[in-house]
A tleap script that builds the chain and sets N, CA, C and O, in Angstrom:
source leaprc.protein.ff14SB
mol = sequence {
  NMET THR SER LYS LEU LYS LYS THR LYS SER
  ALA GLY ARG PHE GLY ALA LYS TYR GLY LYS
  ARG VAL ARG VAL SER THR VAL ALA ILE GLU
  ASN LYS GLN ARG LYS LYS GLN LYS CYS PRO
  PHE CYS GLY LYS PRO GLY VAL LYS ARG LEU
  SER LYS GLY ILE TRP GLN CYS ALA LYS CYS
  GLY LYS LYS PHE ALA SER ASP VAL TYR TYR
  LEU CGLU
}
set mol.1.N position { -1.103 38.218 37.381 }
set mol.1.CA position { -0.605 38.315 36.030 }
set mol.1.C position { -0.981 39.680 35.453 }
set mol.1.O position { -2.124 40.117 35.594 }
set mol.2.N position { -0.041 40.348 34.811 }
set mol.2.CA position { -0.300 41.682 34.282 }
set mol.2.C position { -0.960 41.619 32.915 }
set mol.2.O position { -0.889 40.611 32.213 }
set mol.3.N position { -1.599 42.712 32.560 }
set mol.3.CA position { -2.296 42.789 31.273 }
set mol.3.C position { -1.335 43.198 30.174 }
set mol.3.O position { -0.457 44.031 30.395 }
set mol.4.N position { -1.493 42.622 28.994 }
set mol.4.CA position { -0.659 42.987 27.853 }
set mol.4.C position { -1.028 44.366 27.318 }
set mol.4.O position { -0.192 45.032 26.708 }
set mol.5.N position { -2.258 44.802 27.534 }
set mol.5.CA position { -2.719 46.057 26.967 }
set mol.5.C position { -2.078 47.276 27.611 }
set mol.5.O position { -2.087 48.351 27.011 }
set mol.6.N position { -1.532 47.149 28.792 }
set mol.6.CA position { -0.975 48.298 29.476 }
set mol.6.C position { 0.227 48.868 28.727 }
set mol.6.O position { 0.333 50.084 28.572 }
set mol.7.N position { 1.119 48.022 28.269 }
set mol.7.CA position { 2.340 48.475 27.615 }
set mol.7.C position { 2.220 48.507 26.094 }
set mol.7.O position { 2.692 49.451 25.460 }
set mol.8.N position { 1.606 47.508 25.509 }
set mol.8.CA position { 1.579 47.383 24.058 }
set mol.8.C position { 0.268 47.828 23.426 }
set mol.8.O position { 0.156 47.868 22.201 }
set mol.9.N position { -0.713 48.159 24.234 }
set mol.9.CA position { -2.028 48.629 23.778 }
set mol.9.C position { -2.706 47.591 22.892 }
set mol.9.O position { -2.797 46.425 23.275 }
set mol.10.N position { -3.184 47.991 21.718 }
set mol.10.CA position { -3.952 47.060 20.891 }
set mol.10.C position { -3.075 46.027 20.193 }
set mol.10.O position { -3.591 45.031 19.687 }
set mol.11.N position { -1.757 46.241 20.155 }
set mol.11.CA position { -0.858 45.286 19.508 }
set mol.11.C position { -0.431 44.182 20.455 }
set mol.11.O position { 0.410 43.358 20.096 }
set mol.12.N position { -0.985 44.145 21.650 }
set mol.12.CA position { -0.670 43.095 22.604 }
set mol.12.C position { -1.093 41.725 22.117 }
set mol.12.O position { -0.608 40.708 22.612 }
set mol.13.N position { -1.977 41.694 21.167 }
set mol.13.CA position { -2.436 40.417 20.627 }
set mol.13.C position { -1.353 39.722 19.808 }
set mol.13.O position { -1.448 38.520 19.563 }
set mol.14.N position { -0.314 40.464 19.376 }
set mol.14.CA position { 0.769 39.868 18.601 }
set mol.14.C position { 1.827 39.204 19.459 }
set mol.14.O position { 2.518 38.301 18.987 }
set mol.15.N position { 1.974 39.630 20.713 }
set mol.15.CA position { 3.030 39.093 21.565 }
set mol.15.C position { 4.389 39.563 21.078 }
set mol.15.O position { 4.501 40.642 20.496 }
set mol.16.N position { 5.420 38.767 21.310 }
set mol.16.CA position { 6.775 39.135 20.904 }
set mol.16.C position { 7.102 38.631 19.511 }
set mol.16.O position { 8.244 38.742 19.064 }
set mol.17.N position { 6.138 38.094 18.837 }
set mol.17.CA position { 6.348 37.392 17.577 }
set mol.17.C position { 6.863 38.280 16.439 }
set mol.17.O position { 7.724 37.849 15.672 }
set mol.18.N position { 6.353 39.510 16.317 }
set mol.18.CA position { 6.637 40.339 15.158 }
set mol.18.C position { 7.665 41.434 15.410 }
set mol.18.O position { 8.100 42.074 14.452 }
set mol.19.N position { 8.068 41.677 16.630 }
set mol.19.CA position { 9.047 42.719 16.927 }
set mol.19.C position { 8.394 44.026 17.328 }
set mol.19.O position { 7.205 44.249 17.102 }
set mol.20.N position { 9.205 44.882 17.928 }
set mol.20.CA position { 8.681 46.128 18.497 }
set mol.20.C position { 8.243 47.123 17.432 }
set mol.20.O position { 7.195 47.752 17.575 }
set mol.21.N position { 9.018 47.277 16.374 }
set mol.21.CA position { 8.717 48.290 15.357 }
set mol.21.C position { 7.365 48.039 14.704 }
set mol.21.O position { 6.603 48.981 14.489 }
set mol.22.N position { 7.064 46.820 14.394 }
set mol.22.CA position { 5.787 46.484 13.758 }
set mol.22.C position { 4.636 46.756 14.721 }
set mol.22.O position { 3.600 47.288 14.324 }
set mol.23.N position { 4.822 46.387 15.991 }
set mol.23.CA position { 3.755 46.600 16.966 }
set mol.23.C position { 3.512 48.079 17.234 }
set mol.23.O position { 2.362 48.487 17.394 }
set mol.24.N position { 4.562 48.892 17.286 }
set mol.24.CA position { 4.411 50.328 17.526 }
set mol.24.C position { 3.702 50.996 16.358 }
set mol.24.O position { 2.816 51.825 16.566 }
set mol.25.N position { 4.079 50.645 15.126 }
set mol.25.CA position { 3.422 51.247 13.968 }
set mol.25.C position { 1.971 50.798 13.853 }
set mol.25.O position { 1.120 51.574 13.418 }
set mol.26.N position { 1.678 49.567 14.232 }
set mol.26.CA position { 0.301 49.076 14.211 }
set mol.26.C position { -0.573 49.841 15.188 }
set mol.26.O position { -1.705 50.198 14.862 }
set mol.27.N position { -0.059 50.096 16.382 }
set mol.27.CA position { -0.807 50.859 17.387 }
set mol.27.C position { -1.079 52.271 16.883 }
set mol.27.O position { -2.181 52.789 17.068 }
set mol.28.N position { -0.094 52.898 16.250 }
set mol.28.CA position { -0.274 54.258 15.732 }
set mol.28.C position { -1.357 54.307 14.662 }
set mol.28.O position { -2.197 55.207 14.670 }
set mol.29.N position { -1.343 53.344 13.741 }
set mol.29.CA position { -2.348 53.306 12.676 }
set mol.29.C position { -3.732 53.036 13.246 }
set mol.29.O position { -4.698 53.689 12.849 }
set mol.30.N position { -3.848 52.089 14.169 }
set mol.30.CA position { -5.158 51.740 14.719 }
set mol.30.C position { -5.745 52.867 15.564 }
set mol.30.O position { -6.958 53.076 15.547 }
set mol.31.N position { -4.915 53.593 16.298 }
set mol.31.CA position { -5.423 54.726 17.069 }
set mol.31.C position { -5.926 55.823 16.144 }
set mol.31.O position { -6.944 56.455 16.425 }
set mol.32.N position { -5.221 56.053 15.045 }
set mol.32.CA position { -5.613 57.094 14.103 }
set mol.32.C position { -6.892 56.719 13.347 }
set mol.32.O position { -7.726 57.586 13.090 }
set mol.33.N position { -7.056 55.454 12.991 }
set mol.33.CA position { -8.222 55.057 12.203 }
set mol.33.C position { -9.496 54.993 13.040 }
set mol.33.O position { -10.592 55.070 12.485 }
set mol.34.N position { -9.382 54.855 14.352 }
set mol.34.CA position { -10.570 54.768 15.196 }
set mol.34.C position { -11.106 56.125 15.629 }
set mol.34.O position { -12.200 56.203 16.186 }
set mol.35.N position { -10.356 57.195 15.384 }
set mol.35.CA position { -10.836 58.535 15.716 }
set mol.35.C position { -11.818 58.997 14.657 }
set mol.35.O position { -11.780 58.536 13.516 }
set mol.36.N position { -12.706 59.922 15.045 }
set mol.36.CA position { -13.641 60.477 14.077 }
set mol.36.C position { -12.908 61.467 13.183 }
set mol.36.O position { -12.213 62.360 13.666 }
set mol.37.N position { -13.072 61.298 11.888 }
set mol.37.CA position { -12.379 62.110 10.896 }
set mol.37.C position { -13.294 63.242 10.411 }
set mol.37.O position { -14.493 63.241 10.690 }
set mol.38.N position { -12.724 64.196 9.691 }
set mol.38.CA position { -13.480 65.324 9.146 }
set mol.38.C position { -14.132 64.919 7.824 }
set mol.38.O position { -13.472 64.384 6.934 }
set mol.39.N position { -15.419 65.177 7.709 }
set mol.39.CA position { -16.182 64.796 6.509 }
set mol.39.C position { -15.798 65.686 5.328 }
set mol.39.O position { -15.757 66.907 5.477 }
set mol.40.N position { -15.515 65.105 4.155 }
set mol.40.CA position { -15.189 65.925 2.982 }
set mol.40.C position { -16.410 66.627 2.383 }
set mol.40.O position { -16.251 67.554 1.588 }
set mol.41.N position { -17.615 66.210 2.744 }
set mol.41.CA position { -18.824 66.804 2.183 }
set mol.41.C position { -19.353 67.954 3.049 }
set mol.41.O position { -19.584 69.055 2.547 }
set mol.42.N position { -19.544 67.698 4.347 }
set mol.42.CA position { -20.108 68.743 5.210 }
set mol.42.C position { -19.045 69.447 6.054 }
set mol.42.O position { -19.314 70.510 6.612 }
set mol.43.N position { -17.847 68.877 6.156 }
set mol.43.CA position { -16.751 69.522 6.871 }
set mol.43.C position { -16.766 69.356 8.375 }
set mol.43.O position { -15.915 69.920 9.063 }
set mol.44.N position { -17.712 68.597 8.901 }
set mol.44.CA position { -17.797 68.400 10.352 }
set mol.44.C position { -17.113 67.094 10.751 }
set mol.44.O position { -17.108 66.130 9.984 }
set mol.45.N position { -16.537 67.066 11.953 }
set mol.45.CA position { -15.892 65.818 12.401 }
set mol.45.C position { -16.930 64.805 12.853 }
set mol.45.O position { -17.522 64.957 13.921 }
set mol.46.N position { -17.152 63.795 12.065 }
set mol.46.CA position { -18.136 62.797 12.422 }
set mol.46.C position { -18.042 61.546 11.577 }
set mol.46.O position { -18.915 60.681 11.655 }
set mol.47.N position { -16.992 61.432 10.764 }
set mol.47.CA position { -16.851 60.293 9.872 }
set mol.47.C position { -16.200 59.136 10.624 }
set mol.47.O position { -15.152 59.300 11.249 }
set mol.48.N position { -16.828 57.974 10.558 }
set mol.48.CA position { -16.282 56.776 11.173 }
set mol.48.C position { -16.014 55.733 10.108 }
set mol.48.O position { -16.697 55.685 9.085 }
set mol.49.N position { -15.022 54.905 10.351 }
set mol.49.CA position { -14.652 53.839 9.427 }
set mol.49.C position { -15.567 52.639 9.667 }
set mol.49.O position { -15.638 52.135 10.788 }
set mol.50.N position { -16.259 52.182 8.641 }
set mol.50.CA position { -17.136 51.017 8.759 }
set mol.50.C position { -16.366 49.734 8.483 }
set mol.50.O position { -16.481 48.759 9.225 }
set mol.51.N position { -15.587 49.742 7.418 }
set mol.51.CA position { -14.729 48.609 7.059 }
set mol.51.C position { -13.600 49.155 6.193 }
set mol.51.O position { -13.415 50.369 6.103 }
set mol.52.N position { -12.853 48.273 5.563 }
set mol.52.CA position { -11.697 48.700 4.769 }
set mol.52.C position { -12.126 49.651 3.653 }
set mol.52.O position { -12.767 49.228 2.691 }
set mol.53.N position { -11.781 50.920 3.773 }
set mol.53.CA position { -12.063 51.896 2.734 }
set mol.53.C position { -13.477 52.408 2.683 }
set mol.53.O position { -13.788 53.230 1.821 }
set mol.54.N position { -14.355 51.965 3.566 }
set mol.54.CA position { -15.748 52.416 3.597 }
set mol.54.C position { -15.944 53.308 4.816 }
set mol.54.O position { -15.668 52.905 5.947 }
set mol.55.N position { -16.421 54.518 4.572 }
set mol.55.CA position { -16.587 55.519 5.625 }
set mol.55.C position { -18.016 56.038 5.609 }
set mol.55.O position { -18.665 56.049 4.563 }
set mol.56.N position { -18.516 56.475 6.789 }
set mol.56.CA position { -19.854 57.054 6.868 }
set mol.56.C position { -19.839 58.229 7.826 }
set mol.56.O position { -19.278 58.155 8.919 }
set mol.57.N position { -20.468 59.319 7.395 }
set mol.57.CA position { -20.560 60.528 8.214 }
set mol.57.C position { -21.805 60.428 9.089 }
set mol.57.O position { -22.897 60.126 8.607 }
set mol.58.N position { -21.622 60.686 10.381 }
set mol.58.CA position { -22.740 60.629 11.313 }
set mol.58.C position { -23.614 61.871 11.208 }
set mol.58.O position { -24.793 61.823 11.557 }
set mol.59.N position { -23.063 62.972 10.737 }
set mol.59.CA position { -23.804 64.239 10.657 }
set mol.59.C position { -24.697 64.313 9.423 }
set mol.59.O position { -25.899 64.555 9.532 }
set mol.60.N position { -24.095 64.102 8.231 }
set mol.60.CA position { -24.880 64.232 7.005 }
set mol.60.C position { -25.366 62.889 6.468 }
set mol.60.O position { -26.200 62.861 5.563 }
set mol.61.N position { -24.867 61.778 7.002 }
set mol.61.CA position { -25.344 60.460 6.617 }
set mol.61.C position { -24.758 59.888 5.339 }
set mol.61.O position { -25.166 58.810 4.906 }
set mol.62.N position { -23.813 60.585 4.726 }
set mol.62.CA position { -23.219 60.088 3.485 }
set mol.62.C position { -22.294 58.917 3.759 }
set mol.62.O position { -21.562 58.907 4.749 }
set mol.63.N position { -22.331 57.941 2.883 }
set mol.63.CA position { -21.434 56.795 2.930 }
set mol.63.C position { -20.593 56.839 1.661 }
set mol.63.O position { -21.128 56.966 0.559 }
set mol.64.N position { -19.270 56.732 1.818 }
set mol.64.CA position { -18.387 56.868 0.675 }
set mol.64.C position { -17.149 56.005 0.839 }
set mol.64.O position { -16.850 55.519 1.930 }
set mol.65.N position { -16.430 55.822 -0.270 }
set mol.65.CA position { -15.185 55.058 -0.270 }
set mol.65.C position { -14.016 56.028 -0.351 }
set mol.65.O position { -14.067 57.031 -1.063 }
set mol.66.N position { -12.959 55.710 0.393 }
set mol.66.CA position { -11.773 56.547 0.388 }
set mol.66.C position { -10.581 55.704 0.813 }
set mol.66.O position { -10.557 54.499 0.561 }
set mol.67.N position { -9.593 56.316 1.453 }
set mol.67.CA position { -8.404 55.601 1.887 }
set mol.67.C position { -8.766 54.514 2.880 }
set mol.67.O position { -9.834 54.548 3.492 }
set mol.68.N position { -7.875 53.553 3.036 }
set mol.68.CA position { -8.161 52.382 3.846 }
set mol.68.C position { -8.156 52.676 5.339 }
set mol.68.O position { -9.109 52.327 6.036 }
set mol.69.N position { -7.094 53.315 5.848 }
set mol.69.CA position { -6.948 53.465 7.298 }
set mol.69.C position { -7.479 54.788 7.845 }
set mol.69.O position { -8.154 54.795 8.874 }
set mol.70.N position { -7.193 55.890 7.190 }
set mol.70.CA position { -7.677 57.185 7.671 }
set mol.70.C position { -7.769 58.156 6.505 }
set mol.70.O position { -7.094 57.993 5.488 }
set mol.71.N position { -8.613 59.168 6.667 }
set mol.71.CA position { -8.816 60.163 5.619 }
set mol.71.C position { -7.711 61.199 5.655 }
set mol.71.O position { -7.269 61.598 6.732 }
set mol.72.N position { -7.263 61.635 4.500 }
set mol.72.CA position { -6.214 62.659 4.438 }
set mol.72.C position { -6.851 63.992 4.128 }
set mol.72.O position { -6.154 65.001 4.028 }
savepdb mol mol.pdb
quit
């Protein structure tokens, strides 16, 4: 049996239920939100998303609220 993650990546958990467009956009958002973002305070790439809208910089240690999925 083949793995669902090979073709659909993290949206494989939805199956065929929601359609291709929703699954493709979900994968794009989730890949972008899991990358380390640039810190608005120190300017170094090290900010990780803790939960919805809560971010923390690994370099300077600041914890702040901002956009939900990724920093602009």
